[in-house]
N, C-alpha and C positions, 0 to 999 in steps of 0.2 A: 275478191276471194273465189276460190273453184268450191262449187256444190260438192258435198259429202258424196262417195262414191259409193257409201255402204250402206246396207238397211240392216235395223239391230232389231233384235228379238225384242218382244213387249215384256215377256216373263222376264228376261236377263237381259240389260241393258248393255252388256260387253260381249254380247254374240253376234256374229255378222252371219245374217240368214241367207244372203247373195252371193256367198264365196264359195265355190264348188270347183272343184279339178276339172279343168277341160279335157275331153276325150282325147283331144287331137296332141296332147302330152303321152298318154299311153301309146297311141297309135305311132307318134314320131320317135319314141322310146324303142318300141318295137324293131321299126322301119333299120333304125341306127344300128342296133343289136345286130339283126341279120345281116346288115350289111358288112359290119365291121367282122363277122364270124366269116363272112364269104371272102372278104377281101385278105383274112389271115390265113385261111384254106390254102387261096391261090398264090400268095407272097411264101409262106411258111411251113404250114404242116404239110402238101404236098411232097415237098422236097424231103422235110426231116422224117415225117410221120410220127412226131414225140408226140403221143397223148395225154401226158403230163402237161407239158407246155400246152398244148390246146385246150385244156382242161383249167387249167389256172388262167389263161386269156379270156376264156368265156366267163367265168364267175368274175374276174376282176373289170370286163366290161359291159358287164350288166348294169352295175350303178353308175359307171360312169356314161351309159348311152341314156339311164333317166335324167340323169344332171343336164346334159347337152340338151335334151329334149324340153327339158322344162325351162332352161333359159330360152330356148328359142321359141317355143310356142305358149308360152304363160306370162301372164302380165305381171308387173311387180306390184300393181294396186291387187290382185288376187289373190298372190303369194303372200302378202301383208294380212290381208283376212283369214288365210287359211292357218297361217302361222298365228295371229291373234285366236283363233277358236282352238287349235291345239292346245297353247298355254290356259286359256281357259277353263278345258276341260280334263286336265291334268290335275288340277288341285281338288 
């Protein structure tokens, strides 16, 4: 049997203390977002100059970039600990 990867809080045994969002996720999300805007500009915006489509793409690209970065740069164990803490603090 594997060792438990979590450290729990002494006052509330349901809160995980060693689950933190890695800074690489935010950096990766920013890089993916900027890269996607650059590629959109090269492929579409400089041809049609439609600012509404560019704004819609930027708005839709931000959460998608974060989701991709979270999948690539975060572990499933850490994500489970973060989701657990989020559920425990909502009550």
